[in-house]
Each structure stands twice: as structure tokens, then as C-alpha cells.
VEXZA-920970 format. One record per residue (C-alpha): x, y, z; residue number from 1. Coordinates in Angstrom, 3 decimals. Layout:
! VEXZA-920970
+----------+----------+----------+-----+
|     east |    north |       up |   i |
+----------+----------+----------+-----+
|        X |        Y |        Z | NUM |
...
+----------+----------+----------+-----+
***
This chain:
! VEXZA-920970
+----------+----------+----------+-----+
|     east |    north |       up |   i |
+----------+----------+----------+-----+
|   41.043 |  -11.631 |  125.956 |   1 |
|   43.518 |  -13.492 |  124.045 |   2 |
|   46.077 |  -15.607 |  126.145 |   3 |
|   49.337 |  -17.221 |  125.777 |   4 |
|   49.837 |  -21.164 |  125.663 |   5 |
|   52.981 |  -22.490 |  127.469 |   6 |
|   54.449 |  -25.907 |  127.132 |   7 |
|   57.352 |  -26.877 |  129.676 |   8 |
|   57.566 |  -23.109 |  130.315 |   9 |
|   57.832 |  -22.144 |  126.854 |  10 |
|   55.466 |  -19.904 |  124.846 |  11 |
|   54.034 |  -22.127 |  122.137 |  12 |
|   50.793 |  -20.331 |  120.983 |  13 |
|   48.222 |  -17.906 |  121.462 |  14 |
|   44.279 |  -18.234 |  121.839 |  15 |
|   41.078 |  -16.403 |  122.172 |  16 |
|   37.376 |  -17.156 |  122.348 |  17 |
|   35.643 |  -16.436 |  119.064 |  18 |
|   32.139 |  -16.639 |  119.796 |  19 |
|   29.928 |  -19.626 |  118.502 |  20 |
|   30.431 |  -21.150 |  115.085 |  21 |
|   27.322 |  -20.200 |  112.706 |  22 |
|   27.305 |  -23.417 |  111.100 |  23 |
|   28.205 |  -26.042 |  113.941 |  24 |
|   26.638 |  -23.796 |  116.496 |  25 |
|   29.871 |  -25.047 |  118.635 |  26 |
|   32.117 |  -23.020 |  120.735 |  27 |
|   34.875 |  -21.601 |  118.698 |  28 |
|   38.239 |  -21.183 |  120.283 |  29 |
|   41.176 |  -19.638 |  117.991 |  30 |
|   44.812 |  -20.482 |  118.069 |  31 |
|   47.698 |  -19.344 |  116.273 |  32 |
|   51.069 |  -21.110 |  116.888 |  33 |
|   54.428 |  -19.294 |  117.984 |  34 |
|   57.717 |  -19.553 |  116.254 |  35 |
|   60.308 |  -21.420 |  118.437 |  36 |
|   62.514 |  -17.905 |  118.643 |  37 |
|   59.372 |  -15.877 |  119.065 |  38 |
|   60.456 |  -12.590 |  120.905 |  39 |
|   58.444 |  -10.603 |  123.425 |  40 |
|   57.180 |   -8.094 |  120.545 |  41 |
|   56.468 |  -11.098 |  118.239 |  42 |
|   54.226 |  -12.677 |  120.910 |  43 |
|   52.623 |   -9.264 |  121.695 |  44 |
|   51.755 |   -8.759 |  117.982 |  45 |
|   50.029 |  -12.094 |  117.807 |  46 |
|   47.920 |  -11.512 |  120.981 |  47 |
|   46.758 |   -8.382 |  119.365 |  48 |
|   45.982 |   -9.975 |  116.103 |  49 |
|   43.956 |  -13.086 |  117.572 |  50 |
|   42.497 |  -10.764 |  119.795 |  51 |
|   41.075 |   -8.665 |  116.465 |  52 |
|   40.126 |  -11.943 |  114.963 |  53 |
|   38.104 |  -12.961 |  117.700 |  54 |
|   36.483 |   -9.726 |  118.234 |  55 |
|   35.725 |   -9.664 |  114.255 |  56 |
|   34.243 |  -13.392 |  114.531 |  57 |
|   31.850 |  -12.517 |  117.556 |  58 |
|   31.100 |   -9.316 |  116.104 |  59 |
|   30.120 |  -10.406 |  112.572 |  60 |
|   29.136 |  -14.097 |  113.146 |  61 |
|   31.312 |  -14.816 |  110.075 |  62 |
|   32.972 |  -18.319 |  109.968 |  63 |
|   36.574 |  -17.873 |  110.292 |  64 |
|   37.546 |  -20.036 |  107.440 |  65 |
|   39.079 |  -18.922 |  104.017 |  66 |
|   35.727 |  -19.525 |  102.432 |  67 |
|   33.759 |  -18.031 |  105.096 |  68 |
|   36.079 |  -14.929 |  105.060 |  69 |
|   36.110 |  -14.498 |  101.330 |  70 |
|   32.306 |  -14.517 |  101.247 |  71 |
|   32.559 |  -11.585 |  103.965 |  72 |
|   34.888 |   -9.727 |  101.955 |  73 |
|   32.640 |  -10.218 |   98.797 |  74 |
|   29.584 |   -9.033 |  100.752 |  75 |
|   31.525 |   -6.030 |  101.773 |  76 |
|   32.421 |   -5.307 |   98.335 |  77 |
|   28.951 |   -5.032 |   97.385 |  78 |
|   28.012 |   -3.108 |  100.464 |  79 |
|   30.488 |   -0.539 |   99.257 |  80 |
|   28.773 |   -0.408 |   95.624 |  81 |
|   31.338 |   -2.568 |   93.621 |  82 |
|   29.947 |   -4.018 |   90.506 |  83 |
|   27.253 |   -6.560 |   90.870 |  84 |
|   28.190 |   -8.338 |   88.211 |  85 |
|   31.799 |   -8.389 |   88.872 |  86 |
|   31.167 |   -9.383 |   92.441 |  87 |
|   28.975 |  -12.204 |   91.215 |  88 |
|   31.644 |  -13.678 |   89.010 |  89 |
|   34.097 |  -13.518 |   91.918 |  90 |
|   31.438 |  -15.404 |   94.007 |  91 |
|   31.273 |  -18.190 |   91.219 |  92 |
|   35.374 |  -18.315 |   91.552 |  93 |
|   34.812 |  -19.107 |   94.953 |  94 |
|   31.971 |  -21.580 |   94.708 |  95 |
|   33.934 |  -23.726 |   91.778 |  96 |
|   37.928 |  -23.129 |   92.864 |  97 |
|   38.324 |  -22.378 |   96.565 |  98 |
|   35.191 |  -23.799 |   98.695 |  99 |
|   35.604 |  -27.223 |   97.184 | 100 |
|   39.686 |  -27.569 |   98.019 | 101 |
|   40.489 |  -24.991 |  100.736 | 102 |
|   37.296 |  -23.332 |  101.753 | 103 |
|   36.843 |  -24.990 |  105.115 | 104 |
|   40.726 |  -24.366 |  106.311 | 105 |
|   41.321 |  -21.797 |  108.875 | 106 |
|   42.144 |  -18.209 |  107.755 | 107 |
|   45.417 |  -18.178 |  109.430 | 108 |
|   46.407 |  -21.379 |  107.544 | 109 |
|   46.796 |  -19.513 |  104.491 | 110 |
|   50.216 |  -19.675 |  103.018 | 111 |
|   52.089 |  -19.693 |   99.673 | 112 |
|   52.507 |  -23.429 |   99.225 | 113 |
|   48.484 |  -23.842 |   99.989 | 114 |
|   47.780 |  -21.501 |   96.791 | 115 |
|   50.672 |  -22.682 |   94.600 | 116 |
|   49.338 |  -26.452 |   95.237 | 117 |
|   45.440 |  -25.109 |   94.619 | 118 |
|   46.495 |  -23.320 |   91.173 | 119 |
|   48.465 |  -26.181 |   90.093 | 120 |
|   45.372 |  -28.399 |   90.742 | 121 |
|   43.072 |  -26.218 |   89.054 | 122 |
|   45.419 |  -25.946 |   85.892 | 123 |
|   45.794 |  -29.772 |   85.597 | 124 |
|   42.959 |  -31.574 |   87.680 | 125 |
|   40.404 |  -28.956 |   87.049 | 126 |
|   37.749 |  -26.979 |   89.316 | 127 |
|   34.539 |  -28.307 |   90.937 | 128 |
|   33.266 |  -29.826 |   87.481 | 129 |
|   36.647 |  -31.726 |   86.902 | 130 |
|   37.554 |  -29.870 |   83.969 | 131 |
|   40.919 |  -28.197 |   83.788 | 132 |
|   40.791 |  -24.253 |   84.435 | 133 |
|   42.115 |  -21.833 |   81.519 | 134 |
|   45.278 |  -20.373 |   82.707 | 135 |
|   43.595 |  -16.841 |   82.463 | 136 |
|   40.665 |  -17.843 |   84.880 | 137 |
|   43.434 |  -18.709 |   87.430 | 138 |
|   45.091 |  -15.156 |   86.647 | 139 |
|   41.966 |  -13.629 |   87.520 | 140 |
|   41.299 |  -15.586 |   90.680 | 141 |
|   44.749 |  -14.596 |   91.795 | 142 |
|   43.833 |  -10.866 |   91.031 | 143 |
|   40.881 |  -10.660 |   92.956 | 144 |
|   42.516 |  -12.905 |   95.767 | 145 |
|   45.126 |  -10.574 |   96.052 | 146 |
|   42.770 |   -7.903 |   97.007 | 147 |
|   40.861 |  -10.207 |   99.539 | 148 |
|   43.783 |  -11.125 |  101.460 | 149 |
|   44.982 |   -7.737 |  101.581 | 150 |
|   41.781 |   -6.602 |  102.992 | 151 |
|   42.509 |   -9.125 |  105.756 | 152 |
|   45.959 |   -8.079 |  106.310 | 153 |
|   44.718 |   -4.017 |  106.384 | 154 |
|   42.268 |   -5.377 |  109.102 | 155 |
|   44.780 |   -7.021 |  111.394 | 156 |
|   43.059 |  -10.641 |  110.628 | 157 |
|   46.113 |  -12.091 |  109.177 | 158 |
|   50.155 |  -11.091 |  109.538 | 159 |
|   50.822 |  -11.274 |  105.876 | 160 |
|   49.352 |  -11.668 |  102.302 | 161 |
|   50.196 |  -14.738 |  100.919 | 162 |
|   48.946 |  -14.335 |   97.356 | 163 |
|   51.670 |  -11.579 |   96.933 | 164 |
|   54.369 |  -14.186 |   96.751 | 165 |
|   52.210 |  -16.848 |   94.598 | 166 |
|   53.184 |  -17.037 |   90.705 | 167 |
|   50.144 |  -17.219 |   88.766 | 168 |
|   50.194 |  -18.778 |   85.130 | 169 |
|   51.344 |  -17.107 |   82.221 | 170 |
|   48.733 |  -14.971 |   80.288 | 171 |
|   47.468 |  -16.447 |   77.265 | 172 |
|   45.727 |  -13.953 |   74.774 | 173 |
|   42.341 |  -15.024 |   74.202 | 174 |
|   40.556 |  -15.880 |   70.951 | 175 |
|   37.570 |  -13.712 |   70.240 | 176 |
|   34.743 |  -16.121 |   69.867 | 177 |
|   33.011 |  -15.344 |   66.633 | 178 |
|   29.914 |  -17.204 |   65.174 | 179 |
|   31.163 |  -19.112 |   61.940 | 180 |
|   29.330 |  -18.281 |   58.795 | 181 |
|   27.064 |  -21.391 |   58.367 | 182 |
|   26.169 |  -21.032 |   62.055 | 183 |
|   25.199 |  -17.411 |   61.692 | 184 |
|   23.087 |  -17.846 |   58.705 | 185 |
|   21.280 |  -20.602 |   60.302 | 186 |
|   20.559 |  -18.260 |   63.291 | 187 |
|   19.576 |  -15.509 |   61.368 | 188 |
|   17.299 |  -17.535 |   59.030 | 189 |
|   15.715 |  -18.866 |   62.300 | 190 |
|   14.507 |  -15.405 |   63.798 | 191 |
|   13.678 |  -13.757 |   60.412 | 192 |
|   11.543 |  -16.795 |   59.548 | 193 |
|    9.867 |  -16.459 |   63.204 | 194 |
|    9.270 |  -12.865 |   62.575 | 195 |
|    7.887 |  -13.163 |   59.292 | 196 |
|    5.438 |  -16.016 |   60.198 | 197 |
|    4.207 |  -14.186 |   63.407 | 198 |
|    5.526 |  -16.734 |   65.792 | 199 |
|    8.469 |  -14.530 |   66.848 | 200 |
|    8.534 |  -13.682 |   70.837 | 201 |
|   10.392 |  -10.843 |   72.519 | 202 |
|   13.553 |  -12.727 |   72.567 | 203 |
|   13.604 |  -13.404 |   68.842 | 204 |
|   13.439 |   -9.751 |   68.332 | 205 |
|   16.078 |   -8.960 |   70.869 | 206 |
|   18.608 |  -11.306 |   69.218 | 207 |
|   17.652 |   -9.933 |   65.717 | 208 |
|   18.672 |   -6.425 |   67.179 | 209 |
|   21.786 |   -7.578 |   69.001 | 210 |
|   23.076 |   -9.557 |   65.550 | 211 |
|   22.732 |   -5.998 |   63.866 | 212 |
|   24.120 |   -3.904 |   66.782 | 213 |
|   26.354 |   -5.620 |   69.122 | 214 |
|   24.777 |   -4.624 |   72.268 | 215 |
|   25.766 |   -6.104 |   75.546 | 216 |
|   23.185 |   -8.206 |   77.440 | 217 |
|   22.654 |   -5.592 |   80.177 | 218 |
|   22.282 |   -2.652 |   77.592 | 219 |
|   19.810 |   -4.878 |   75.696 | 220 |
|   17.621 |   -5.492 |   78.593 | 221 |
|   17.959 |   -1.579 |   79.775 | 222 |
|   16.339 |   -0.523 |   76.490 | 223 |
|   13.306 |    1.440 |   76.682 | 224 |
|   10.671 |    2.314 |   74.287 | 225 |
|   11.726 |    5.619 |   74.094 | 226 |
|   15.299 |    4.599 |   73.100 | 227 |
|   13.962 |    3.366 |   69.582 | 228 |
|   13.675 |    5.955 |   67.100 | 229 |
|   12.057 |    4.664 |   63.706 | 230 |
|   12.352 |    8.396 |   62.499 | 231 |
|   16.092 |    8.296 |   62.762 | 232 |
|   17.048 |    4.508 |   62.446 | 233 |
|   18.593 |    4.231 |   65.671 | 234 |
|   18.883 |    2.800 |   69.137 | 235 |
|   19.813 |    5.115 |   72.042 | 236 |
|   22.071 |    3.316 |   74.871 | 237 |
|   22.039 |    5.288 |   77.997 | 238 |
|   21.886 |    2.581 |   80.521 | 239 |
|   22.701 |   -1.060 |   81.440 | 240 |
|   21.163 |   -3.356 |   83.904 | 241 |
|   22.741 |   -5.548 |   86.363 | 242 |
|   21.509 |   -8.077 |   88.907 | 243 |
|   22.364 |   -7.347 |   92.530 | 244 |
|   22.078 |   -9.456 |   95.939 | 245 |
|   19.734 |   -7.854 |   98.520 | 246 |
|   22.930 |   -6.330 |  100.538 | 247 |
|   23.936 |   -4.865 |   97.225 | 248 |
|   20.450 |   -3.258 |   96.736 | 249 |
|   20.237 |   -1.972 |  100.155 | 250 |
|   23.450 |   -0.303 |   99.905 | 251 |
|   22.684 |    1.269 |   96.577 | 252 |
|   19.290 |    2.871 |   97.914 | 253 |
|   21.292 |    4.004 |  100.859 | 254 |
|   23.104 |    6.064 |   97.814 | 255 |
|   19.907 |    7.069 |   96.192 | 256 |
|   21.013 |    4.890 |   92.950 | 257 |
|   18.488 |    4.377 |   90.526 | 258 |
|   17.002 |    0.890 |   90.943 | 259 |
|   14.384 |   -1.222 |   88.941 | 260 |
|   12.802 |   -4.556 |   89.760 | 261 |
|   11.812 |   -7.540 |   87.587 | 262 |
|    9.480 |   -8.712 |   90.105 | 263 |
|   11.376 |  -11.484 |   91.117 | 264 |
|   15.086 |  -10.115 |   91.567 | 265 |
|   16.214 |   -6.368 |   92.017 | 266 |
|   18.079 |   -4.893 |   88.933 | 267 |
|   20.615 |   -2.033 |   89.104 | 268 |
|   20.394 |    0.523 |   86.682 | 269 |
|   23.715 |    2.026 |   85.837 | 270 |
|   25.617 |    3.678 |   83.042 | 271 |
|   27.052 |    1.326 |   80.044 | 272 |
|   30.465 |   -0.065 |   80.599 | 273 |
|   32.278 |    2.745 |   78.783 | 274 |
|   30.398 |    5.153 |   81.139 | 275 |
|   28.965 |    7.179 |   78.481 | 276 |
|   25.694 |    6.875 |   76.210 | 277 |
|   25.910 |    6.064 |   72.685 | 278 |
|   23.704 |    6.223 |   69.391 | 279 |
|   23.522 |    3.168 |   67.193 | 280 |
|   22.108 |    3.144 |   63.565 | 281 |
|   20.301 |    0.184 |   62.494 | 282 |
|   18.745 |   -0.633 |   59.206 | 283 |
|   15.504 |   -0.619 |   57.650 | 284 |
|   14.665 |   -4.407 |   58.538 | 285 |
|   15.296 |   -4.054 |   62.179 | 286 |
|   13.323 |   -1.003 |   62.336 | 287 |
|   10.553 |   -2.713 |   60.965 | 288 |
|   10.879 |   -5.594 |   63.000 | 289 |
|   10.869 |   -3.349 |   66.342 | 290 |
|    7.987 |   -1.692 |   65.002 | 291 |
|    6.054 |   -4.728 |   64.594 | 292 |
|    7.385 |   -6.007 |   67.986 | 293 |
|    6.380 |   -2.976 |   69.747 | 294 |
|    2.549 |   -3.183 |   68.227 | 295 |
|    2.087 |   -6.791 |   69.569 | 296 |
|    3.867 |   -6.011 |   72.740 | 297 |
|    1.416 |   -3.381 |   73.161 | 298 |
|   -1.484 |   -5.385 |   72.758 | 299 |
|   -0.181 |   -8.085 |   75.102 | 300 |
|    0.334 |   -5.670 |   77.935 | 301 |
|   -3.039 |   -3.915 |   77.358 | 302 |
|   -4.882 |   -7.291 |   77.794 | 303 |
|   -3.439 |   -7.440 |   81.187 | 304 |
|   -4.194 |   -3.597 |   81.817 | 305 |
|   -0.707 |   -2.640 |   81.487 | 306 |
|   -0.312 |    0.625 |   79.397 | 307 |
|    3.078 |    0.675 |   77.250 | 308 |
|    4.395 |    4.079 |   77.636 | 309 |
|    7.899 |    5.480 |   76.578 | 310 |
|    9.509 |    4.383 |   79.566 | 311 |
|    8.291 |    0.563 |   79.153 | 312 |
|   10.974 |   -1.875 |   78.494 | 313 |
|   11.618 |   -2.423 |   74.747 | 314 |
|   11.619 |   -6.028 |   75.518 | 315 |
|    9.120 |   -6.469 |   78.301 | 316 |
|    7.708 |   -9.248 |   80.319 | 317 |
|    4.180 |  -10.057 |   80.487 | 318 |
|    4.008 |   -7.933 |   83.824 | 319 |
|    5.742 |   -4.857 |   82.066 | 320 |
|    9.010 |   -5.132 |   84.085 | 321 |
|   12.405 |   -5.652 |   82.158 | 322 |
|   13.939 |   -9.017 |   81.594 | 323 |
|   17.000 |  -10.103 |   83.596 | 324 |
|   20.158 |   -9.618 |   81.204 | 325 |
|   20.997 |  -13.247 |   81.354 | 326 |
|   17.580 |  -14.227 |   80.466 | 327 |
|   18.568 |  -13.390 |   76.568 | 328 |
|   21.817 |  -15.622 |   76.714 | 329 |
|   19.387 |  -18.477 |   78.015 | 330 |
|   16.875 |  -18.231 |   75.332 | 331 |
|   20.004 |  -18.133 |   72.704 | 332 |
|   21.519 |  -21.163 |   74.199 | 333 |
|   18.298 |  -23.002 |   73.576 | 334 |
|   17.995 |  -21.829 |   70.204 | 335 |
|   21.506 |  -22.819 |   69.413 | 336 |
|   20.884 |  -26.433 |   70.788 | 337 |
|   17.611 |  -26.693 |   68.941 | 338 |
|   19.482 |  -25.725 |   65.684 | 339 |
|   22.445 |  -27.991 |   66.479 | 340 |
|   24.866 |  -24.904 |   66.278 | 341 |
|   28.221 |  -24.662 |   68.026 | 342 |
|   27.537 |  -24.618 |   71.868 | 343 |
|   30.105 |  -22.046 |   72.180 | 344 |
|   27.785 |  -19.356 |   70.920 | 345 |
|   26.459 |  -16.893 |   73.484 | 346 |
|   25.500 |  -13.242 |   73.305 | 347 |
|   28.726 |  -11.926 |   73.455 | 348 |
|   29.870 |  -13.986 |   70.528 | 349 |
|   26.974 |  -11.951 |   68.408 | 350 |
|   28.950 |   -8.648 |   69.595 | 351 |
|   32.266 |   -9.926 |   68.471 | 352 |
|   30.784 |  -11.227 |   65.064 | 353 |
|   28.981 |   -7.814 |   64.520 | 354 |
|   32.347 |   -5.912 |   65.129 | 355 |
|   34.444 |   -8.290 |   62.826 | 356 |
|   32.130 |   -8.192 |   60.103 | 357 |
|   32.117 |   -4.384 |   60.164 | 358 |
|   35.973 |   -4.020 |   60.146 | 359 |
|   36.114 |   -6.921 |   57.226 | 360 |
|   33.457 |   -4.450 |   55.484 | 361 |
|   35.636 |   -1.162 |   55.582 | 362 |
|   34.391 |    0.390 |   58.946 | 363 |
|   37.241 |    2.223 |   60.697 | 364 |
|   38.507 |    1.286 |   64.179 | 365 |
|   37.222 |    4.632 |   65.601 | 366 |
|   33.707 |    4.229 |   64.217 | 367 |
|   33.777 |    0.725 |   65.444 | 368 |
|   34.808 |    1.977 |   68.821 | 369 |
|   31.799 |    4.450 |   69.160 | 370 |
|   29.586 |    1.730 |   67.868 | 371 |
|   30.194 |   -1.128 |   70.291 | 372 |
|   30.678 |    1.172 |   73.476 | 373 |
|   34.337 |    0.596 |   74.160 | 374 |
|   35.812 |    3.653 |   76.572 | 375 |
|   39.117 |    3.568 |   74.600 | 376 |
|   40.182 |    2.634 |   70.883 | 377 |
|   42.862 |    0.743 |   72.489 | 378 |
|   40.619 |   -1.847 |   73.693 | 379 |
|   38.948 |   -2.093 |   70.396 | 380 |
|   42.431 |   -2.721 |   68.666 | 381 |
|   43.406 |   -5.347 |   71.187 | 382 |
|   40.088 |   -7.215 |   70.730 | 383 |
|   40.037 |   -6.908 |   66.943 | 384 |
|   43.512 |   -5.845 |   65.913 | 385 |
|   44.154 |   -9.399 |   64.309 | 386 |
|   41.234 |   -8.502 |   61.788 | 387 |
|   43.171 |   -5.417 |   60.661 | 388 |
|   46.352 |   -7.342 |   60.386 | 389 |
|   44.633 |   -9.673 |   57.955 | 390 |
|   42.944 |   -6.979 |   56.068 | 391 |
|   46.381 |   -5.394 |   55.520 | 392 |
|   47.954 |   -8.724 |   54.382 | 393 |
|   45.192 |   -8.802 |   51.733 | 394 |
|   46.093 |   -5.327 |   50.683 | 395 |
|   49.424 |   -5.955 |   50.319 | 396 |
|   48.278 |   -8.695 |   47.964 | 397 |
|   46.040 |   -6.859 |   46.018 | 398 |
|   48.449 |   -3.704 |   45.707 | 399 |
|   50.969 |   -6.472 |   44.181 | 400 |
|   48.741 |   -7.696 |   41.661 | 401 |
|   47.907 |   -3.997 |   40.445 | 402 |
|   51.493 |   -3.524 |   40.196 | 403 |
|   51.881 |   -6.931 |   38.074 | 404 |
|   48.875 |   -5.751 |   36.089 | 405 |
|   50.684 |   -2.215 |   35.467 | 406 |
|   53.745 |   -3.714 |   34.175 | 407 |
|   52.003 |   -6.303 |   31.954 | 408 |
|   50.205 |   -3.461 |   30.415 | 409 |
|   53.310 |   -1.463 |   29.493 | 410 |
|   55.098 |   -4.574 |   28.232 | 411 |
|   52.382 |   -5.053 |   26.080 | 412 |
+----------+----------+----------+-----+
***
């Protein structure tokens, strides 16, 4: 039960017993100061609010700090079925940009100056690693923190949402990371040479396929043997795999969602990002490579007593289970380091490079949208509009040369 604290006959604050701190194991007494001109109604509201916070703390055994409550909020998002990939990125934000600086401060101390100072520090001094943070990352942080503190307000844990009054930095349109031609050639030569000399592993075949399709990591991990058609020269993208925490997996099971396991961590099978399946055509070289890969994979699994079926992952581990989506990027990082390629290269760069090459070769924007799996053509235009503008400039120059040639012919 909350109570009022008096000094010299004047109400100066409210307090309540909040149970035992789960970290320090010490008794937790919650306190909120009152404004000097607080009315009876103001005091009653603060009593009710700190009572709710104390009850919440005792029921959930949650650390009532900014870091502890944000962790609880993210757990709640996962339990409600939000994308585990998205929530994982929020957790990473919290570890790098919240916990080291304001994570230990009481939730009720959160205010506009605190977050304004935090954003300024991140932009100039950097996060946990000491490197200045990109403005767009701070914008993303601000966006989900707005939802987090809105959650705290809606549950009566704090009075106002400070993030609503914090001004984030200005958005900077990001550059699309495309692999430079020399690096692309080196990577292509590397995977093809390994395929040709018989030393290729599943990841080499996967990277070769990704260079020719622009698949997302989760889509690559979710492919099954039956999704590859040598007869029709295509890949059928119907699912995507995403990693989830134990709490998220339990919630997904309760909703009867389709789950797959890697043997180490649970993977949740879900629809692709565009929410619809798609067929992607592939060339003869990739068809032959995948046929060879499946033959080798069949033999390896058979030696362990595992039968390769149409439901076996197209790129399976030695135990027949699917790889984690990030495993493909981890392997690519090792290869780029070995070949001394740009450290900026990651799996999504191959996707951007694939899309850019196709546009430069004349593929229409609508056809590209279907191929790479954007839910709307405006997303494709936003990402690759600069390629079209460059082509338009070249087209204008070519038309001008045609007219000059036409006039020269008539003058002659």
C-alpha cells in the first residue's frame, strides 16, 4: 500500500514497497517526488501510479529500471507474436545504446533531457563500441522507444511518454551497398572454382545460388529440396526462417504456428517478408550446381542414416536440420576476409547487387519487384530508383547522339 511522505507538514513524495530486487536481493522501496504545488488530486494520482508500479514489480520480479523495464517490454512483444528478427534487433539496440548509459536509472526518472542527451552522445561519442552511431540508427531507436514508453504509460507505470517530446536527428537516405565489380568477380571465381574442383561445401552452393537470385538469408535457410525444380529451372520461395527466444517459441506453439528446430536453437517458419510466395528462375549453371550439391548431400546424410526427402532442407546440416539464417552470412564474412574483399560485403549486399545488375541489363521495375519479393513496387523504386535515373541519363545521351548522326547523314 502506497503512502505519503511529509517534511515539515508538507507532502514531498509518495512511496511503496516494491518487493525484492531480483538482481541485488535487497528490499526495493519505490519513491516518487511530488511537485511543491501538488494538489490533492495530483497526490492521489501519484499514489495510484506508484501502487501499480509496486504491484507490477512484485508480480513480475522485474528490475524497475529503464533497462529492466525495456527488457520486459521486449519479452512482451515476443510473447504477443511480433517478429523475432525485429525484436532481436531491438534487443541489440538496448544492449549497445541503452544499458551502458541509462539502463540502470529508475524508470520514473526518464525525461526529455535524459534522452536528448543520450541521442547527442550516441551521434558524437558513439555507443558501447565507442563509434559514432548513424543518425538513421538513432531514428530507429527513437521509434521503438516511443512504443515502449507508450506501453509503460498505458499500464499506468509512468505519467507521460518522454519520447514524444524528444526530437530525433534528420533522416539520411541510406546508400544501397552494392558489391564492386572486382570483388564480385573474385567471389564468383572462388565459389565456382570450389564447385568445379569438388571442394565446395553447402555454403558455397548457397552463396552461388544467392548471387543469382537475391534471396534473403531467412528465405535461403527455409528452402527445401522440393522447392528446387531442375525441370522448370526455378526456385520456389514459400517460407522464411527466423530465430526466436524460448519465450517467443512457447507463444508461437500456443498459437499453433509451424516450428522447426536446428537442434541447438528453435527456428520459426513464417511467410516471406512480402507475405506471399514466389517463383524465381535460375540459369543452367545454377541448376547443374544444385543437382550436384543434392547428390553430395544425399550421400553425406545417408552415411549417417538420414534419408533425404522432398522436405529435407535444400542446404542441410550434417544432421539433416536447417542452418540458422545468420550462418550463411557468417560463412560469407569468412570468405570475404580470406579473399581480402571489402569488409562491408554481407549477404544482403548480394541481393542489392543482383537487383542492380538486372535493372542495368534492362529488367523492368515490376518484374524486379516480383523476383526479389517486395510487397509493393514503391519499395523497389525507393531502393533502386537511382539506377533507373542513371539509365535515363544514358538514354538521353544516346538519343542525342542518334539525332546528331541523323543530321550529319542529311547534311552529307
